[in-house]
C-alpha positions, 0 to 999 in steps of 0.5 A: 500499500505504501509502494502505492501511495509514493508512486501517486507521489511522482503523479501528483508532484510540481512537475507532474502539475506543471504538465497537467496544467500546460496542457489546458494552455495546449488544449485551449489554443488548439481549439481556438485555432482548428475552430477558425481554420476550420481545420480538424486535422490540425489535432495531432499537434496536441499528440506531439506535446502527449509524446513530448511529454513522455519522456518527463513523466519516464523521467520522474519515474526513473527518479522515483526508483533510483531513490528507493534503489530498485536499479532494474525499474530505474534502468527501465523508464531511463530507457524509456526516457532515452527513447522518447526524449527526441520527441521533445525537441522534434517540437522545433520541426513544427515551425516549420508550418509557418511556411504557410506565410510566404514572402518576405518576413516585413510583407509577412507580418502585414500580410497577416496583421489583421488575419485571426487565424493566422496570429491564432496559428502562430499562438498555438504553435509558440504555445505547444512548441515552447512546453514541448520543448520544456518538457524535454529539457525537465526531463533531461535535467532529471536524468542529468542529476541521477547520472552525476550521482551516479556515475559523477560530473564529468559522465553526465556531461558526456551523457548529456552530449552523445544523448543530444547527438542521438537525438538530433540523428533520431529527429532527421530520421524522424521528420525525413524518413517519417519513423517514431520512437516505437519503430524500435520493435522493428530494428530491421525497418527502421534501419532501411528506412533511416538509411534512404533518408540520408543524403547531403543535407543530414550532416547539416541538419543534425549539427543544427539540431545539435547547438540548437538542443544543446544551447536550450539545455545549457539555457535550462540547466543554468536556470535550474541551477542558479535561478531555482537553486537546485543542486 
């Protein structure tokens, strides 16, 4: 009974509450846009945020079992975190939908200046992308702390670096090979689709997203470390 109560605390903590409240804003902004634009298929963006929040809950469960010195479930949820983490920085690629607005930036601003539907799309993309990224950065900070405690700070930095590199490759194949985290259960399919998607553009895309994700995490790390002042 006590174990169940402890498990409930993971889903009732401040980080979990933040995720729940975030989805209220995500759903409201998505509903506003789909109502005005009459594009019900746009609700898929909520699905993208659901995928982005999975690593946060996986990290919290990993932390819970790590604190209880239960290695097996901690490793399982740690692996689940690693598998789904790329879904968070992947949210940056959803900004491609701003390409609906053509021409130069100045003319575009003038063009959408009185277009409520266009501004609602901007609002919705801003909310969903920022929150999706925040879920991922929060989750990486949790895992980073676990690695620091278990293996030392140098290993923690190396782990985050390798994770960001792998994540950037996963974002690439997610966008261009159209594969998902759960395709890991189909390794042959995953490998074939990934190899077929590679091009001269691949290393450029991966490098850009490595830098972007690293910068985002460093900013969140600094905020968590020096503003919130966590250990």
